[in-house]
N, C-alpha and C positions, 0 to 999 in steps of 0.2 A: 316150571309147573310141577307142583308136588303130587305125590301119588293120589291123595284124595281128590285133586282136582282131575286128574287122569280118569279116575273111576267115575267121577260125575260126569264128565264129558261123554264117556262111553255109554253110560246109561241114558243120558239125555238125547244122544244121537239115535239111540234105539228106540226111545219113546217117540221122537220126532217122525220116524218112519212109520210107526205102527200105532201111535196114540195110547198104546198100552203095551207093556213087555213083561213077559214072566222069565225070571232068572233063578238059577240055582246058586245060592250063596257060595258053596264049596267049589263050583266051576268058575265062578267069577273071581274068587280068591287065587284059583290056580292061575287063571289068564293073567292076572296082575302080580303073581308071586308074593302074595301077602296073606295074613291071617284072616279068617272069616270075620272077626271082630272089626277089621279095617272097613270092610263091606257095610257092617251094622252101623259103623260110626258115620259113614257117608250117607247112608239112607236115612238114619235118623236125624241128622242135621241139615241135609240139603234136600230131602224129598218129603216135605211136611205139608200138611193141609193149607197152612198160611202162605205157602209157596206155590200153591196151585196143584198139589198131588195128592192122591189117594194111595196109600200102601196097604196091601193085604199080605200077611206072612204066615206060612205054615212051617213049623219047625219038624225036625225028624228026618228019617231015611229018604223020604220022598218029598221033602220039604222044598219050598220055592218062596220067592218073593215076587209078587205082582205089583207093578207100579203103573198108575193110570195118571195121566194129566187131566184135570178137571178145567172147565172154563169158568173163570170168575171175572166179573168186570173190574176195570182199572181202580174204580173208587173202592170196592170191596176188597180188592187185593191190598191197597194202600192202608184201609182200616184194619185188615188182619195183621199187617206188619207192624203197625203202631202199637196194637193190642199185644203183639207177641214180644216185643223188645224188652219191656220191663224197665227196670231202673238203671241198668248198667249195659255198656255194649263195648267190647273190645275192638280194636282195629280189625282183627281178622273176621269177626262177625260183621262188621261194616261192610267189608270186601264181598262177603258172601251175598249180602242184600243187595248191594250195588250190582253185582253180576247178574241176579234175578231181575232186577229192575231194568237192566240193559236188555236181558233176554226177552222181556215182556214188551219192549219198546216203549216203556214208560219214561225213561230218561235216555239221553244219547251219550256217546263217549265223552264229549267235552263236559257235559254235566256231571257225569260219574267221576271224571278227573277232578273237578273243581270241588265237589262234595268230599271226595277222599283226601284232597290236600288240606281242606279247611278243617277237617276232623282227625288229621293225623296227629301221631304222637309229637311231631315237631311242631305243629301249630298249637298244641296244647301244652307245651313243655313248661310254660310259666304257671301252669295250673298245678296244684298239689297233686302228686302221683295217685293218691288215694281217691281223688275226686274226677280224674280225667275220664273214665268210662261212664260215670254218672253224667258228666256235661256232655260228652259224645252222644249219649242216648238221647238226652233232652234236645240237643241241637239237631240230631237226625230226624227225630220225631217231627220236629217243627218244620224242617226242610221238606219233607215228604208230604206233610199235610198240605203245605202250599202248592203241591203239584196238582190236587184235585181241582 
């Protein structure tokens, strides 16, 4: 598990206990022995409204990051993901979405494994490298829309 995954799991664990968590960026960076920009990266990519989170941030000496989980219906959640994906999707971005779909019990482990395998670099190796991320995005959108 990489550092971003560890930070994400730590924050999600805190949110699961309290439904809302207030963190200090510098303290979190010290906890994980990383730079504050690493914390910013995790929050800006993994705690977004499309994934069911609301983030409030205040910078400066007394600054904080407040993250709340918002309830969205499964259908709304899938619509938000489809709207967010855009025209291209890397394998690592796909993995993030699959983790969240698992966390919200929209798919199970077997389904996530099948989707990941079907849209992997290995499965798309016969496709021109410049087109793989576009095809992966289109295929993933079609798959998750069929889940509704």
